[in-house]
C-alpha angles and dihedrals in degrees: 000000000000123000086238088068099034106031121221145237123220093349126155108223114187137171092356122158109216094159110164096354124144120228119194136189099326130120134236110195123189092342127154118223115194126181091344119162107223094162112153090359116155120212123187120186090339120156123220109175125181089344125154123222117192122181091345125157117225094165115155091355123150122218121184122186089338124152125223098172120175092354128156117222116187127176091344128143126229098176107169092347118157125217109188115184092339131158118224099161114168095000123145126217118196125177092347130149105235104168141120089025133144120224119182112191118300137126118290095162119162091002117156112226098154116165096002129138105244095155116149096007120140107232097159114160095001117145104237099157116157092005125143112239093157116150090002125141106240097161113153089356115153108231098158112152091000120142109238099161110150094005121149112231100165109162092350118150110234095165111155090356118146112236098163114144088001117143112234107172114155090008118137107208093170095107097035124101110246105173110157090347112165112234136163127236095268092054091046091054091050093051090048091053091047088060094049101265120144104223115212113182094174117117 
């Protein structure tokens, strides 16, 4: 039986061609994927936990209700990949290509995306609490209704990004670039208070 059908634990999976394959409700635990072609792969309810992906290609792949919890992605490409209702809690991305990419809801809590180009992505309603977005390019990114509480955005570029109805508790925006960033009244008040203003909304 193929690992595509059975899943695996602690396996070393190298130079495999899984182009266009479908992976169902199986689990890959603590596996290392190196130079694996996952182009146009479809996963549904699949679990990847504490797995490592090095030089893997996820281009045009589709992931539905799939979990990539505590995974390590390095030098991997997600060109036109779709994550629909997926869980990526605690995962780390380093030197990855993440755009264009489609993300529909899901939980991306405590994810490390430091220094990545995320410009123009639609991350509306995504749970990104406690994630590291430091030094990332978020220009024109749609973050409406996203949960960014506790996120690190040190030296991130949020120019022309949309932060309306976004939760920003415990977020220090003081070193982020906010040129033409779209915000709602609540966020505007928070920013003013961060810079020492006393906001009086009384008539």
